[in-house]
Structure formats: structure tokens, C-alpha cells
C-alpha positions, 0 to 999 in steps of 0.5 A: 503530477504527484497526487496531493492529499486533495486527490489521492489522499513505506524497507527498514526491517528491524529484527525482533527481540530474541524473546519474541516469537515471529511468523512471516505471512505469504510463504507458499503453502504456509500462510499464517494470519495474526490472531483475531481481536475480539471484539473486532470492529470489522468481521474477521476474514481468513484466507485459505492456507493453500495459496501463495497469492494472498495479501492480508490488510487491515484497517487502522482503528485508532491512532497508533505508534508503529515501532522498530520491533514488537514491543512498547519499548522499541524505537518509534518509527511512525504514527498511524491515523485511522483516516487518510487526509481525504477522509477514507479509512487508513489501512496497512498491509500485514507482513508478519506477527510476533509476541513481545516479552509480555505476551502481547501480540504485535503485527509487522506492517508496511508504512506509508512514510519516507523513506519508502519501503519502511516497515514497522510493528504495531499492537494488534489491538490497534487494527481491525479485522483482516481482509485478503486480496489476491491481486498484485500490480506490477509497474515496469519503469523501463518498459513503461507498462503496468500489469495487474495479476490475479492469483498469479495470472495477468488480467490487465495490461496498459501503457503508462506514464511515469516520473521525469528524471528530476521527479522519478517514480520511486521503486519498491513494494507498496500498496493501494491505500484508497480509491477516489471516484466521482470527480472529473479532472483534466489532470487526474482523469475520472479515477485516482488510486492513492498508494503508500509510495511517496516522492523522495524529492517533492516532500514539500507537497501536501502530505509529503507527495504521495504517488498516485495512479490516475487518468489523464487528458493527454493520452497522446503522451503515453507511454512516456516519462511525463509526470512528477512521479505519479503513474498515468494511464489512459482514462479508459484504462484506469476505469478498467483498473478500477473495476479489477483492483481493490484497495489493499492490492500490493504494488511493485514498482521496478 
């Protein structure tokens, strides 16, 4: 089942204007973080510049409009709120930076909207301090398997259930938006991760049908194509994943 907002709670890259100066994060040996905001509500964190495994994320401080390019005159793409529907802090993965024609700093971020894999630009002032994760989750739809990497090395692997053909699990690059614990549910198990991925077909579900990673009371069905798009794991596996995978972790579904 797709995790609804009650439980678990986007790639259209628009070229920057020719007058903008852009930099891309994540190039091996050349990680460049956007300039910090002072004062920042969250302590600034900078990653070492000699690693290719860093992913940078930041919390959303206030309601802010994401645009198709770095500038207030660019077309609107989505609106980001400081909280998710479940009341957790909303966050975005940072992909790059650019100054607009006035010198104002903007950052490119992944957006939790349809169509999946959408990116947009937001003013740096709308985000809090930077955080770095060095984990990455890869979900293989054909192999029905999930692997968590830390600094490029596998540290966790488990069989999974994914969406049935009528309700496919979307492919693309996403991230872990939140982690919900402290509940026991036969359908969702003891722990659920909310991701930025959304079902392309169950758009009438609460909040548009966000894809979750969660446990199940039917481990006998795993691995298999058994869900409405969510990624199911045995309860013991999702508990272990909860110990190893922080929020902000990029999720590749392929």
C-alpha cells in the first residue's frame, strides 16, 4: 500500500540564465557547498572536499516558492512548506547553486512533487543549515532487492516487495524525507520511511500518494510485486535499516 500522509507523511532541470554562475555538488574531489546563511537556524555543516559520497540536505525554514531557474522572475514549479503533513521537518536535497542577476544566492533542490524527479531553485535564505549524509539506498525492481551503501560500500541488503503492475513503484532519484517510529501496524510494521517519490497513478490518495519504505505482517509474500507502490520489508529488516539509514539519504529506484 502507498504510505499516506497519516503514516509517511520530484527530472525537469531548467538551464540557469546565462548571467548566472552555477556550480554542481557531488563531483568527485570537487564538492562545493552553497554559501551559509547567517544567522542560520541550524548549525552549518560542511563536508570534506575529498569525498565523492556526500549528499547535502537542508531543512525548509519557511514557506518558499521553488522556481524553474535561479531568479524570482523564473516560472513557479512548486511551493515548499516547513513541515510535512505528519508534522516532521520538511527537507530537500541540495544539488547545486547559482547567483541570479542581482547577486542573490539560489540553490537547486530535489522536489517531492509530480512528475517524479522534478527539480527546482529556491532562495538560499529559505533553507536552514546544511547536513551531510554518506549513505545511499538502491532498490532494484527486477531483482526485488534493496541495498544500503555507506561511502560506496554495501552495509545492508534485504529482499523487498514492490508495486504491482497496476500500481508500479516509480523509478528515479529520490530521498528519505522522514522516519516515523513508535507505532505498530499490521500493514506498515514497526517503522516507516517517507520518501520524496510519489505514485504516478494513485494521485487521489492523501497528499498525492507518497511512496514509503516500511515493514509488513506478511513476510511470506516477500520478495514479490505485492504493493500499491510502496517498498515493503520484513519487520526485522526495516528495523535494521532504521538503525543505519538517516533522513536525507538519497534513494535510487531502478
